[in-house]
All heavy atoms as TSV, in Angstrom:
chain	resi	resn	atom	element	x	y	z
A	1	MET	N	N	0.834	-1.169	-0.028
A	1	MET	CA	C	0.031	-0.026	0.025
A	1	MET	C	C	0.885	1.262	-0.015
A	1	MET	O	O	1.875	1.324	0.714
A	1	MET	CB	C	-0.867	-0.038	1.240
A	1	MET	CG	C	-1.766	1.172	1.365
A	1	MET	SD	S	-2.966	0.997	2.691
A	1	MET	CE	C	-2.291	2.115	3.841
A	2	ILE	N	N	0.522	2.178	-0.850
A	2	ILE	CA	C	1.251	3.484	-0.863
A	2	ILE	C	C	0.450	4.478	-0.048
A	2	ILE	O	O	-0.761	4.578	-0.173
A	2	ILE	CB	C	1.409	3.927	-2.320
A	2	ILE	CG1	C	2.300	2.978	-3.062
A	2	ILE	CG2	C	1.976	5.351	-2.357
A	2	ILE	CD1	C	2.406	3.256	-4.547
A	3	ARG	N	N	1.182	5.182	0.766
A	3	ARG	CA	C	0.522	6.122	1.681
A	3	ARG	C	C	1.320	7.467	1.682
A	3	ARG	O	O	2.562	7.446	1.719
A	3	ARG	CB	C	0.446	5.614	3.103
A	3	ARG	CG	C	-0.337	6.420	4.060
A	3	ARG	CD	C	-0.425	5.789	5.418
A	3	ARG	NE	N	0.663	6.175	6.266
A	3	ARG	CZ	C	0.753	7.337	6.904
A	3	ARG	NH1	N	-0.123	8.251	6.705
A	3	ARG	NH2	N	1.764	7.569	7.718
A	4	LEU	N	N	0.615	8.546	1.602
A	4	LEU	CA	C	1.223	9.867	1.659
A	4	LEU	C	C	1.523	10.199	3.102
A	4	LEU	O	O	0.708	9.962	3.987
A	4	LEU	CB	C	0.316	10.913	1.092
A	4	LEU	CG	C	0.105	10.857	-0.476
A	4	LEU	CD1	C	-1.054	11.744	-0.839
A	4	LEU	CD2	C	1.348	11.243	-1.176
A	5	THR	N	N	2.678	10.789	3.313
A	5	THR	CA	C	3.072	11.190	4.665
A	5	THR	C	C	3.236	12.735	4.733
A	5	THR	O	O	3.970	13.264	5.551
A	5	THR	CB	C	4.404	10.511	5.082
A	5	THR	OG1	O	5.392	10.817	4.102
A	5	THR	CG2	C	4.190	9.013	5.200
A	6	LEU	N	N	2.514	13.394	3.845
A	6	LEU	CA	C	2.573	14.871	3.800
A	6	LEU	C	C	2.156	15.481	5.109
A	6	LEU	O	O	2.796	16.420	5.601
A	6	LEU	CB	C	1.712	15.399	2.636
A	6	LEU	CG	C	1.669	16.908	2.470
A	6	LEU	CD1	C	3.067	17.464	2.194
A	6	LEU	CD2	C	0.670	17.351	1.426
A	7	ALA	N	N	1.112	14.935	5.714
A	7	ALA	CA	C	0.631	15.491	6.994
A	7	ALA	C	C	1.701	15.444	8.068
A	7	ALA	O	O	1.953	16.453	8.741
A	7	ALA	CB	C	-0.638	14.760	7.467
A	8	GLU	N	N	2.351	14.295	8.195
A	8	GLU	CA	C	3.393	14.154	9.182
A	8	GLU	C	C	4.562	15.123	8.922
A	8	GLU	O	O	5.135	15.740	9.794
A	8	GLU	CB	C	3.925	12.732	9.258
A	8	GLU	CG	C	2.907	11.749	9.817
A	8	GLU	CD	C	1.984	11.161	8.783
A	8	GLU	OE1	O	1.923	11.642	7.592
A	8	GLU	OE2	O	1.192	10.222	9.116
A	9	TYR	N	N	4.945	15.231	7.629
A	9	TYR	CA	C	6.059	16.085	7.280
A	9	TYR	C	C	5.741	17.533	7.588
A	9	TYR	O	O	6.538	18.247	8.199
A	9	TYR	CB	C	6.371	15.935	5.774
A	9	TYR	CG	C	7.633	16.710	5.409
A	9	TYR	CD1	C	8.897	16.073	5.515
A	9	TYR	CD2	C	7.583	18.020	4.949
A	9	TYR	CE1	C	10.048	16.811	5.190
A	9	TYR	CE2	C	8.688	18.715	4.631
A	9	TYR	CZ	C	9.940	18.104	4.731
A	9	TYR	OH	O	11.105	18.796	4.446
A	10	LEU	N	N	4.553	18.002	7.157
A	10	LEU	CA	C	4.195	19.417	7.427
A	10	LEU	C	C	4.078	19.663	8.908
A	10	LEU	O	O	4.580	20.708	9.402
A	10	LEU	CB	C	2.860	19.748	6.745
A	10	LEU	CG	C	2.859	19.801	5.191
A	10	LEU	CD1	C	1.506	20.125	4.678
A	10	LEU	CD2	C	3.894	20.738	4.697
A	11	ASP	N	N	3.485	18.782	9.630
A	11	ASP	CA	C	3.331	18.989	11.123
A	11	ASP	C	C	4.691	19.003	11.793
A	11	ASP	O	O	4.892	19.855	12.694
A	11	ASP	CB	C	2.462	17.845	11.704
A	11	ASP	CG	C	0.997	17.919	11.260
A	11	ASP	OD1	O	0.619	18.975	10.666
A	11	ASP	OD2	O	0.287	16.916	11.440
A	12	SER	N	N	5.596	18.156	11.399
A	12	SER	CA	C	6.900	18.123	12.085
A	12	SER	C	C	7.753	19.358	11.717
A	12	SER	O	O	8.679	19.655	12.471
A	12	SER	CB	C	7.651	16.829	11.742
A	12	SER	OG	O	8.025	16.828	10.367
A	13	HIS	N	N	7.447	19.994	10.604
A	13	HIS	CA	C	8.228	21.192	10.173
A	13	HIS	C	C	7.431	22.507	10.389
A	13	HIS	O	O	7.825	23.541	9.942
A	13	HIS	CB	C	8.663	21.049	8.740
A	13	HIS	CG	C	9.700	19.997	8.539
A	13	HIS	ND1	N	9.385	18.668	8.362
A	13	HIS	CD2	C	11.046	20.117	8.454
A	13	HIS	CE1	C	10.519	18.000	8.212
A	13	HIS	NE2	N	11.526	18.848	8.288
A	14	ASN	N	N	6.310	22.428	11.077
A	14	ASN	CA	C	5.458	23.584	11.375
A	14	ASN	C	C	5.094	24.372	10.165
A	14	ASN	O	O	5.232	25.609	10.107
A	14	ASN	CB	C	6.146	24.495	12.420
A	14	ASN	CG	C	6.263	23.781	13.759
A	14	ASN	OD1	O	5.354	23.051	14.171
A	14	ASN	ND2	N	7.375	23.936	14.419
A	15	ILE	N	N	4.689	23.670	9.100
A	15	ILE	CA	C	4.297	24.306	7.891
A	15	ILE	C	C	2.807	23.989	7.683
A	15	ILE	O	O	2.367	22.850	7.756
A	15	ILE	CB	C	5.088	23.772	6.635
A	15	ILE	CG1	C	6.566	24.048	6.851
A	15	ILE	CG2	C	4.585	24.357	5.336
A	15	ILE	CD1	C	7.423	23.366	5.842
A	16	THR	N	N	2.009	25.003	7.417
A	16	THR	CA	C	0.593	24.814	7.246
A	16	THR	C	C	0.255	24.446	5.781
A	16	THR	O	O	1.060	24.697	4.872
A	16	THR	CB	C	-0.214	26.072	7.570
A	16	THR	OG1	O	0.115	27.125	6.668
A	16	THR	CG2	C	0.059	26.556	9.036
A	17	ARG	N	N	-0.902	23.868	5.575
A	17	ARG	CA	C	-1.350	23.584	4.230
A	17	ARG	C	C	-1.491	24.853	3.412
A	17	ARG	O	O	-1.179	24.898	2.250
A	17	ARG	CB	C	-2.687	22.795	4.265
A	17	ARG	CG	C	-2.507	21.355	4.768
A	17	ARG	CD	C	-3.823	20.700	5.015
A	17	ARG	NE	N	-4.236	21.180	6.374
A	17	ARG	CZ	C	-5.392	20.914	6.890
A	17	ARG	NH1	N	-6.318	20.198	6.257
A	17	ARG	NH2	N	-5.738	21.340	8.082
A	18	TYR	N	N	-1.977	25.888	4.080
A	18	TYR	CA	C	-2.119	27.163	3.427
A	18	TYR	C	C	-0.776	27.696	2.905
A	18	TYR	O	O	-0.655	28.181	1.800
A	18	TYR	CB	C	-2.797	28.180	4.369
A	18	TYR	CG	C	-2.944	29.567	3.733
A	18	TYR	CD1	C	-4.002	29.781	2.837
A	18	TYR	CD2	C	-2.096	30.578	4.072
A	18	TYR	CE1	C	-4.153	31.031	2.274
A	18	TYR	CE2	C	-2.239	31.841	3.510
A	18	TYR	CZ	C	-3.277	32.063	2.662
A	18	TYR	OH	O	-3.455	33.315	2.049
A	19	LYS	N	N	0.244	27.624	3.789
A	19	LYS	CA	C	1.546	28.089	3.406
A	19	LYS	C	C	2.121	27.315	2.217
A	19	LYS	O	O	2.709	27.834	1.292
A	19	LYS	CB	C	2.538	28.035	4.609
A	19	LYS	CG	C	3.862	28.708	4.336
A	19	LYS	CD	C	4.769	28.559	5.572
A	19	LYS	CE	C	4.288	29.496	6.655
A	19	LYS	NZ	N	5.281	29.529	7.815
A	20	LEU	N	N	1.941	25.976	2.253
A	20	LEU	CA	C	2.364	25.105	1.175
A	20	LEU	C	C	1.641	25.473	-0.130
A	20	LEU	O	O	2.254	25.536	-1.194
A	20	LEU	CB	C	2.186	23.638	1.507
A	20	LEU	CG	C	2.657	22.654	0.427
A	20	LEU	CD1	C	4.123	22.865	0.063
A	20	LEU	CD2	C	2.328	21.246	0.868
A	21	SER	N	N	0.366	25.758	0.003
A	21	SER	CA	C	-0.429	26.164	-1.156
A	21	SER	C	C	0.154	27.409	-1.792
A	21	SER	O	O	0.292	27.523	-3.007
A	21	SER	CB	C	-1.892	26.361	-0.712
A	21	SER	OG	O	-2.644	26.902	-1.775
A	22	LYS	N	N	0.483	28.392	-0.988
A	22	LYS	CA	C	1.065	29.634	-1.472
A	22	LYS	C	C	2.432	29.409	-2.126
A	22	LYS	O	O	2.741	30.062	-3.091
A	22	LYS	CB	C	1.136	30.664	-0.341
A	22	LYS	CG	C	-0.218	31.194	0.078
A	22	LYS	CD	C	-0.961	31.834	-1.085
A	22	LYS	CE	C	-2.354	32.231	-0.714
A	22	LYS	NZ	N	-3.149	32.615	-1.859
A	23	ARG	N	N	3.264	28.578	-1.515
A	23	ARG	CA	C	4.617	28.353	-2.005
A	23	ARG	C	C	4.573	27.630	-3.339
A	23	ARG	O	O	5.467	27.844	-4.202
A	23	ARG	CB	C	5.363	27.466	-1.036
A	23	ARG	CG	C	5.887	28.152	0.204
A	23	ARG	CD	C	6.740	27.158	0.990
A	23	ARG	NE	N	7.102	27.711	2.265
A	23	ARG	CZ	C	7.833	27.067	3.176
A	23	ARG	NH1	N	8.225	25.823	2.912
A	23	ARG	NH2	N	8.089	27.609	4.320
A	24	THR	N	N	3.606	26.772	-3.549
A	24	THR	CA	C	3.584	25.921	-4.720
A	24	THR	C	C	2.669	26.441	-5.860
A	24	THR	O	O	2.820	26.039	-6.978
A	24	THR	CB	C	3.123	24.484	-4.418
A	24	THR	OG1	O	1.811	24.555	-3.817
A	24	THR	CG2	C	4.057	23.786	-3.461
A	25	GLY	N	N	1.658	27.269	-5.474
A	25	GLY	CA	C	0.686	27.670	-6.461
A	25	GLY	C	C	-0.438	26.626	-6.668
A	25	GLY	O	O	-1.223	26.731	-7.560
A	26	ILE	N	N	-0.438	25.592	-5.817
A	26	ILE	CA	C	-1.458	24.542	-5.875
A	26	ILE	C	C	-2.579	24.966	-4.965
A	26	ILE	O	O	-2.383	25.444	-3.866
A	26	ILE	CB	C	-0.843	23.198	-5.388
A	26	ILE	CG1	C	0.357	22.823	-6.246
A	26	ILE	CG2	C	-1.896	22.094	-5.413
A	26	ILE	CD1	C	1.170	21.636	-5.715
A	27	SER	N	N	-3.788	24.765	-5.385
A	27	SER	CA	C	-4.931	25.208	-4.623
A	27	SER	C	C	-4.985	24.497	-3.254
A	27	SER	O	O	-4.541	23.324	-3.135
A	27	SER	CB	C	-6.267	24.965	-5.339
A	27	SER	OG	O	-6.592	23.587	-5.371
A	28	PHE	N	N	-5.524	25.191	-2.240
A	28	PHE	CA	C	-5.602	24.637	-0.906
A	28	PHE	C	C	-6.413	23.327	-0.929
A	28	PHE	O	O	-6.026	22.362	-0.174
A	28	PHE	CB	C	-6.267	25.649	0.042
A	28	PHE	CG	C	-6.436	25.120	1.439
A	28	PHE	CD1	C	-5.399	25.221	2.346
A	28	PHE	CD2	C	-7.619	24.480	1.844
A	28	PHE	CE1	C	-5.513	24.721	3.639
A	28	PHE	CE2	C	-7.730	23.974	3.124
A	28	PHE	CZ	C	-6.672	24.053	3.992
A	29	GLN	N	N	-7.486	23.241	-1.718
A	29	GLN	CA	C	-8.329	22.033	-1.755
A	29	GLN	C	C	-7.505	20.810	-2.192
A	29	GLN	O	O	-7.676	19.737	-1.656
A	29	GLN	CB	C	-9.526	22.237	-2.641
A	29	GLN	CG	C	-10.535	23.244	-2.142
A	29	GLN	CD	C	-10.150	24.692	-2.352
A	29	GLN	OE1	O	-9.187	24.983	-3.095
A	29	GLN	NE2	N	-10.871	25.589	-1.774
A	30	ILE	N	N	-6.650	20.992	-3.152
A	30	ILE	CA	C	-5.818	19.879	-3.646
A	30	ILE	C	C	-4.785	19.464	-2.592
A	30	ILE	O	O	-4.571	18.329	-2.271
A	30	ILE	CB	C	-5.175	20.235	-5.000
A	30	ILE	CG1	C	-6.251	20.314	-6.064
A	30	ILE	CG2	C	-4.117	19.184	-5.358
A	30	ILE	CD1	C	-5.782	20.811	-7.423
A	31	ILE	N	N	-4.108	20.492	-1.995
A	31	ILE	CA	C	-3.146	20.205	-0.943
A	31	ILE	C	C	-3.854	19.488	0.206
A	31	ILE	O	O	-3.367	18.539	0.742
A	31	ILE	CB	C	-2.538	21.552	-0.394
A	31	ILE	CG1	C	-1.720	22.243	-1.478
A	31	ILE	CG2	C	-1.737	21.296	0.874
A	31	ILE	CD1	C	-0.399	21.623	-1.803
A	32	ASP	N	N	-5.067	19.862	0.511
A	32	ASP	CA	C	-5.875	19.266	1.583
A	32	ASP	C	C	-6.141	17.780	1.310
A	32	ASP	O	O	-6.037	16.940	2.172
A	32	ASP	CB	C	-7.148	19.992	1.781
A	32	ASP	CG	C	-7.871	19.598	3.081
A	32	ASP	OD1	O	-7.209	19.582	4.157
A	32	ASP	OD2	O	-9.066	19.290	3.022
A	33	ARG	N	N	-6.417	17.445	0.035
A	33	ARG	CA	C	-6.645	16.044	-0.357
A	33	ARG	C	C	-5.378	15.228	-0.159
A	33	ARG	O	O	-5.416	14.070	0.277
A	33	ARG	CB	C	-7.134	15.980	-1.781
A	33	ARG	CG	C	-8.562	16.371	-1.926
A	33	ARG	CD	C	-9.059	16.094	-3.342
A	33	ARG	NE	N	-10.145	16.981	-3.597
A	33	ARG	CZ	C	-10.331	17.726	-4.680
A	33	ARG	NH1	N	-9.459	17.594	-5.687
A	33	ARG	NH2	N	-11.331	18.473	-4.834
A	34	TYR	N	N	-4.228	15.775	-0.539
A	34	TYR	CA	C	-2.971	15.108	-0.340
A	34	TYR	C	C	-2.696	14.946	1.117
A	34	TYR	O	O	-2.229	13.886	1.599
A	34	TYR	CB	C	-1.807	15.869	-1.011
A	34	TYR	CG	C	-1.637	15.550	-2.514
A	34	TYR	CD1	C	-2.459	16.214	-3.459
A	34	TYR	CD2	C	-0.729	14.613	-2.953
A	34	TYR	CE1	C	-2.340	15.919	-4.822
A	34	TYR	CE2	C	-0.629	14.325	-4.301
A	34	TYR	CZ	C	-1.424	14.968	-5.216
A	34	TYR	OH	O	-1.285	14.711	-6.553
A	35	TYR	N	N	-2.919	15.942	1.900
A	35	TYR	CA	C	-2.693	15.954	3.346
A	35	TYR	C	C	-3.533	14.873	4.053
A	35	TYR	O	O	-3.061	14.218	4.921
A	35	TYR	CB	C	-3.079	17.365	3.888
A	35	TYR	CG	C	-2.830	17.569	5.364
A	35	TYR	CD1	C	-1.560	17.989	5.772
A	35	TYR	CD2	C	-3.809	17.368	6.325
A	35	TYR	CE1	C	-1.330	18.220	7.131
A	35	TYR	CE2	C	-3.561	17.559	7.635
A	35	TYR	CZ	C	-2.335	17.997	8.053
A	35	TYR	OH	O	-2.073	18.248	9.393
A	36	LYS	N	N	-4.795	14.704	3.617
A	36	LYS	CA	C	-5.681	13.764	4.185
A	36	LYS	C	C	-5.679	12.393	3.555
A	36	LYS	O	O	-6.507	11.523	3.884
A	36	LYS	CB	C	-7.134	14.302	4.210
A	36	LYS	CG	C	-7.271	15.557	5.042
A	36	LYS	CD	C	-8.692	16.101	4.952
A	36	LYS	CE	C	-8.840	17.326	5.801
A	36	LYS	NZ	N	-10.198	17.954	5.580
A	37	ASN	N	N	-4.786	12.189	2.596
A	37	ASN	CA	C	-4.692	10.897	1.883
A	37	ASN	C	C	-6.021	10.515	1.187
A	37	ASN	O	O	-6.471	9.382	1.248
A	37	ASN	CB	C	-4.326	9.755	2.844
A	37	ASN	CG	C	-2.821	9.618	2.898
A	37	ASN	OD1	O	-2.172	9.356	1.916
A	37	ASN	ND2	N	-2.291	9.821	4.097
A	38	GLN	N	N	-6.675	11.458	0.582
A	38	GLN	CA	C	-7.960	11.247	-0.101
A	38	GLN	C	C	-7.842	11.156	-1.583
A	38	GLN	O	O	-8.690	11.599	-2.344
A	38	GLN	CB	C	-8.956	12.329	0.308
A	38	GLN	CG	C	-9.280	12.373	1.756
A	38	GLN	CD	C	-10.223	13.463	2.161
A	38	GLN	OE1	O	-10.256	14.522	1.482
A	38	GLN	NE2	N	-10.931	13.277	3.237
A	39	LEU	N	N	-6.736	10.566	-2.044
A	39	LEU	CA	C	-6.493	10.444	-3.472
A	39	LEU	C	C	-6.323	9.000	-3.901
A	39	LEU	O	O	-5.878	8.200	-3.126
A	39	LEU	CB	C	-5.183	11.170	-3.858
A	39	LEU	CG	C	-5.193	12.670	-3.647
A	39	LEU	CD1	C	-3.829	13.206	-3.704
A	39	LEU	CD2	C	-6.051	13.355	-4.638
A	40	ILE	N	N	-6.687	8.720	-5.152
A	40	ILE	CA	C	-6.430	7.427	-5.701
A	40	ILE	C	C	-5.234	7.481	-6.606
A	40	ILE	O	O	-4.395	6.608	-6.654
A	40	ILE	CB	C	-7.677	6.921	-6.472
A	40	ILE	CG1	C	-8.841	6.743	-5.510
A	40	ILE	CG2	C	-7.400	5.648	-7.200
A	40	ILE	CD1	C	-10.163	6.469	-6.152
A	41	ARG	N	N	-5.123	8.600	-7.348
A	41	ARG	CA	C	-4.002	8.789	-8.273
A	41	ARG	C	C	-3.238	10.040	-7.876
A	41	ARG	O	O	-3.791	11.057	-7.485
A	41	ARG	CB	C	-4.525	8.976	-9.700
A	41	ARG	CG	C	-5.212	7.725	-10.137
A	41	ARG	CD	C	-5.664	7.799	-11.487
A	41	ARG	NE	N	-6.364	6.474	-11.722
A	41	ARG	CZ	C	-6.874	6.116	-12.807
A	41	ARG	NH1	N	-6.768	6.830	-13.862
A	41	ARG	NH2	N	-7.478	4.945	-12.904
A	42	TYR	N	N	-1.932	9.950	-7.979
A	42	TYR	CA	C	-1.086	11.031	-7.586
A	42	TYR	C	C	-0.508	11.758	-8.837
A	42	TYR	O	O	-0.085	11.081	-9.757
A	42	TYR	CB	C	0.103	10.526	-6.752
A	42	TYR	CG	C	-0.400	9.701	-5.570
A	42	TYR	CD1	C	-0.307	8.342	-5.545
A	42	TYR	CD2	C	-0.994	10.318	-4.458
A	42	TYR	CE1	C	-0.755	7.571	-4.499
A	42	TYR	CE2	C	-1.474	9.574	-3.399
A	42	TYR	CZ	C	-1.347	8.182	-3.405
A	42	TYR	OH	O	-1.784	7.457	-2.360
A	43	ASP	N	N	-0.484	13.045	-8.816
A	43	ASP	CA	C	0.011	13.807	-9.899
A	43	ASP	C	C	1.526	14.047	-9.674
A	43	ASP	O	O	1.916	14.714	-8.683
A	43	ASP	CB	C	-0.757	15.157	-10.037
A	43	ASP	CG	C	-0.356	15.957	-11.221
A	43	ASP	OD1	O	0.838	16.014	-11.564
A	43	ASP	OD2	O	-1.278	16.567	-11.792
A	44	SER	N	N	2.357	13.545	-10.531
A	44	SER	CA	C	3.787	13.648	-10.330
A	44	SER	C	C	4.280	15.109	-10.397
A	44	SER	O	O	5.192	15.480	-9.693
A	44	SER	CB	C	4.562	12.780	-11.379
A	44	SER	OG	O	4.289	13.235	-12.656
A	45	ASP	N	N	3.606	15.917	-11.224
A	45	ASP	CA	C	3.987	17.341	-11.290
A	45	ASP	C	C	3.721	18.038	-9.959
A	45	ASP	O	O	4.533	18.843	-9.469
A	45	ASP	CB	C	3.264	18.029	-12.406
A	45	ASP	CG	C	3.583	19.529	-12.496
A	45	ASP	OD1	O	4.772	19.851	-12.686
A	45	ASP	OD2	O	2.641	20.371	-12.359
A	46	LEU	N	N	2.565	17.744	-9.341
A	46	LEU	CA	C	2.237	18.365	-8.079
A	46	LEU	C	C	3.200	17.881	-6.965
A	46	LEU	O	O	3.646	18.697	-6.134
A	46	LEU	CB	C	0.813	18.039	-7.700
A	46	LEU	CG	C	-0.276	18.576	-8.595
A	46	LEU	CD1	C	-1.662	18.239	-8.035
A	46	LEU	CD2	C	-0.125	20.082	-8.806
A	47	LEU	N	N	3.514	16.589	-6.961
A	47	LEU	CA	C	4.475	16.091	-5.994
A	47	LEU	C	C	5.840	16.747	-6.168
A	47	LEU	O	O	6.482	17.068	-5.196
A	47	LEU	CB	C	4.561	14.541	-6.103
A	47	LEU	CG	C	3.361	13.815	-5.568
A	47	LEU	CD1	C	3.393	12.342	-5.949
A	47	LEU	CD2	C	3.189	13.945	-4.059
A	48	ASP	N	N	6.229	16.914	-7.428
A	48	ASP	CA	C	7.518	17.567	-7.700
A	48	ASP	C	C	7.512	19.008	-7.189
A	48	ASP	O	O	8.475	19.435	-6.547
A	48	ASP	CB	C	7.802	17.581	-9.218
A	48	ASP	CG	C	9.077	18.275	-9.557
A	48	ASP	OD1	O	10.128	17.903	-9.002
A	48	ASP	OD2	O	9.066	19.171	-10.394
A	49	ARG	N	N	6.433	19.730	-7.380
A	49	ARG	CA	C	6.302	21.124	-6.865
A	49	ARG	C	C	6.366	21.166	-5.379
A	49	ARG	O	O	6.985	22.064	-4.761
A	49	ARG	CB	C	5.044	21.786	-7.444
A	49	ARG	CG	C	5.227	22.102	-8.928
A	49	ARG	CD	C	3.951	22.328	-9.656
A	49	ARG	NE	N	3.160	23.446	-9.158
A	49	ARG	CZ	C	1.940	23.689	-9.589
A	49	ARG	NH1	N	1.397	22.989	-10.559
A	49	ARG	NH2	N	1.231	24.734	-9.105
A	50	MET	N	N	5.732	20.212	-4.709
A	50	MET	CA	C	5.735	20.148	-3.247
A	50	MET	C	C	7.180	19.866	-2.780
A	50	MET	O	O	7.642	20.552	-1.827
A	50	MET	CB	C	4.814	19.073	-2.734
A	50	MET	CG	C	3.343	19.420	-2.849
A	50	MET	SD	S	2.327	18.114	-2.193
A	50	MET	CE	C	0.988	18.086	-3.300
A	51	CYS	N	N	7.841	18.929	-3.397
A	51	CYS	CA	C	9.221	18.588	-3.003
A	51	CYS	C	C	10.176	19.818	-3.174
A	51	CYS	O	O	10.966	20.076	-2.319
A	51	CYS	CB	C	9.741	17.392	-3.821
A	51	CYS	SG	S	9.064	15.832	-3.316
A	52	GLN	N	N	9.978	20.519	-4.255
A	52	GLN	CA	C	10.817	21.707	-4.475
A	52	GLN	C	C	10.533	22.781	-3.434
A	52	GLN	O	O	11.492	23.379	-2.894
A	52	GLN	CB	C	10.539	22.283	-5.878
A	52	GLN	CG	C	11.159	21.432	-6.974
A	52	GLN	CD	C	10.851	22.015	-8.364
A	52	GLN	OE1	O	10.566	23.214	-8.525
A	52	GLN	NE2	N	10.940	21.184	-9.380
A	53	ALA	N	N	9.258	23.038	-3.122
A	53	ALA	CA	C	8.887	24.038	-2.154
A	53	ALA	C	C	9.303	23.708	-0.760
A	53	ALA	O	O	9.673	24.602	0.059
A	53	ALA	CB	C	7.376	24.262	-2.197
A	54	LEU	N	N	9.318	22.375	-0.443
A	54	LEU	CA	C	9.714	21.959	0.874
A	54	LEU	C	C	11.187	21.561	1.034
A	54	LEU	O	O	11.669	21.225	2.098
A	54	LEU	CB	C	8.873	20.748	1.293
A	54	LEU	CG	C	7.333	21.016	1.386
A	54	LEU	CD1	C	6.598	19.699	1.554
A	54	LEU	CD2	C	7.045	21.965	2.560
A	55	SER	N	N	11.903	21.593	-0.139
A	55	SER	CA	C	13.261	21.160	-0.144
A	55	SER	C	C	13.429	19.729	0.436
A	55	SER	O	O	14.298	19.549	1.326
A	55	SER	CB	C	14.218	22.169	0.560
A	55	SER	OG	O	14.155	23.364	-0.042
A	56	CYS	N	N	12.661	18.814	-0.018
A	56	CYS	CA	C	12.687	17.483	0.508
A	56	CYS	C	C	12.704	16.484	-0.665
A	56	CYS	O	O	12.568	16.819	-1.834
A	56	CYS	CB	C	11.499	17.199	1.376
A	56	CYS	SG	S	9.902	17.149	0.518
A	57	ASP	N	N	12.908	15.189	-0.380
A	57	ASP	CA	C	12.837	14.137	-1.306
A	57	ASP	C	C	11.398	13.563	-1.364
A	57	ASP	O	O	10.694	13.681	-0.379
A	57	ASP	CB	C	13.803	12.979	-0.944
A	57	ASP	CG	C	15.265	13.428	-1.096
A	57	ASP	OD1	O	15.573	14.205	-1.990
A	57	ASP	OD2	O	16.078	12.998	-0.251
A	58	ILE	N	N	11.100	12.873	-2.459
A	58	ILE	CA	C	9.797	12.247	-2.565
A	58	ILE	C	C	9.584	11.203	-1.435
A	58	ILE	O	O	8.470	11.023	-0.987
A	58	ILE	CB	C	9.589	11.605	-3.984
A	58	ILE	CG1	C	8.137	11.226	-4.213
A	58	ILE	CG2	C	10.524	10.447	-4.176
A	58	ILE	CD1	C	7.229	12.384	-4.344
A	59	SER	N	N	10.617	10.570	-0.993
A	59	SER	CA	C	10.519	9.620	0.089
A	59	SER	C	C	10.085	10.235	1.411
A	59	SER	O	O	9.659	9.531	2.322
A	59	SER	CB	C	11.802	8.817	0.278
A	59	SER	OG	O	12.825	9.723	0.597
A	60	ASP	N	N	10.211	11.558	1.505
A	60	ASP	CA	C	9.716	12.266	2.692
A	60	ASP	C	C	8.213	12.414	2.671
A	60	ASP	O	O	7.608	12.681	3.717
A	60	ASP	CB	C	10.348	13.629	2.806
A	60	ASP	CG	C	11.902	13.542	3.082
A	60	ASP	OD1	O	12.314	12.629	3.793
A	60	ASP	OD2	O	12.629	14.414	2.522
A	61	LEU	N	N	7.637	12.279	1.523
A	61	LEU	CA	C	6.185	12.518	1.340
A	61	LEU	C	C	5.370	11.240	1.048
A	61	LEU	O	O	4.155	11.268	1.179
A	61	LEU	CB	C	5.940	13.532	0.203
A	61	LEU	CG	C	6.647	14.890	0.366
A	61	LEU	CD1	C	6.271	15.772	-0.839
A	61	LEU	CD2	C	6.320	15.538	1.660
A	62	ILE	N	N	6.043	10.193	0.648
A	62	ILE	CA	C	5.348	8.938	0.278
A	62	ILE	C	C	6.048	7.785	0.956
A	62	ILE	O	O	7.259	7.728	0.981
A	62	ILE	CB	C	5.354	8.721	-1.217
A	62	ILE	CG1	C	4.553	9.845	-1.908
A	62	ILE	CG2	C	4.759	7.391	-1.572
A	62	ILE	CD1	C	4.559	9.729	-3.440
A	63	GLU	N	N	5.238	6.813	1.441
A	63	GLU	CA	C	5.848	5.583	1.950
A	63	GLU	C	C	5.094	4.374	1.376
A	63	GLU	O	O	3.911	4.498	1.022
A	63	GLU	CB	C	5.825	5.539	3.455
A	63	GLU	CG	C	4.472	5.364	4.113
A	63	GLU	CD	C	4.524	5.295	5.618
A	63	GLU	OE1	O	5.571	5.482	6.173
A	63	GLU	OE2	O	3.466	5.059	6.223
A	64	TYR	N	N	5.800	3.278	1.285
A	64	TYR	CA	C	5.225	2.023	0.832
A	64	TYR	C	C	5.185	1.046	2.012
A	64	TYR	O	O	6.188	0.797	2.668
A	64	TYR	CB	C	6.054	1.481	-0.290
A	64	TYR	CG	C	5.586	0.085	-0.764
A	64	TYR	CD1	C	4.419	0.026	-1.512
A	64	TYR	CD2	C	6.281	-1.041	-0.473
A	64	TYR	CE1	C	3.912	-1.220	-1.956
A	64	TYR	CE2	C	5.824	-2.276	-0.882
A	64	TYR	CZ	C	4.623	-2.370	-1.617
A	64	TYR	OH	O	4.182	-3.596	-2.032
A	65	ARG	N	N	3.972	0.502	2.228
A	65	ARG	CA	C	3.782	-0.508	3.276
A	65	ARG	C	C	3.289	-1.812	2.682
A	65	ARG	O	O	2.387	-1.756	1.820
A	65	ARG	CB	C	2.757	-0.014	4.343
A	65	ARG	CG	C	3.202	1.103	5.147
A	65	ARG	CD	C	2.161	1.435	6.228
A	65	ARG	NE	N	2.608	2.540	7.008
A	65	ARG	CZ	C	1.863	3.064	7.978
A	65	ARG	NH1	N	0.651	2.540	8.234
A	65	ARG	NH2	N	2.288	4.073	8.658
A	66	LYS	N	N	3.776	-2.898	3.124
A	66	LYS	CA	C	3.330	-4.213	2.636
A	66	LYS	C	C	2.111	-4.655	3.422
A	66	LYS	O	O	1.872	-4.311	4.500
A	66	LYS	CB	C	4.393	-5.222	2.712
A	66	LYS	CG	C	5.515	-4.962	1.757
A	66	LYS	CD	C	6.556	-6.050	1.801
A	66	LYS	CE	C	7.650	-5.750	0.812
A	66	LYS	NZ	N	8.667	-6.754	0.744
């Protein structure tokens, strides 16, 4: 199972969803869906923009569980 860990990353770095939305230009509603793991398909462009804005690796935002 693939799970987004965006919520944990943002919380541990004291970054709000609103602030991430402003940094990336991605709407708050979309950021909120990623934050709450309410997606079936992930947009690689959006994940790339989040990684750039947060200066992190994709592995900081996504985990794989068996």
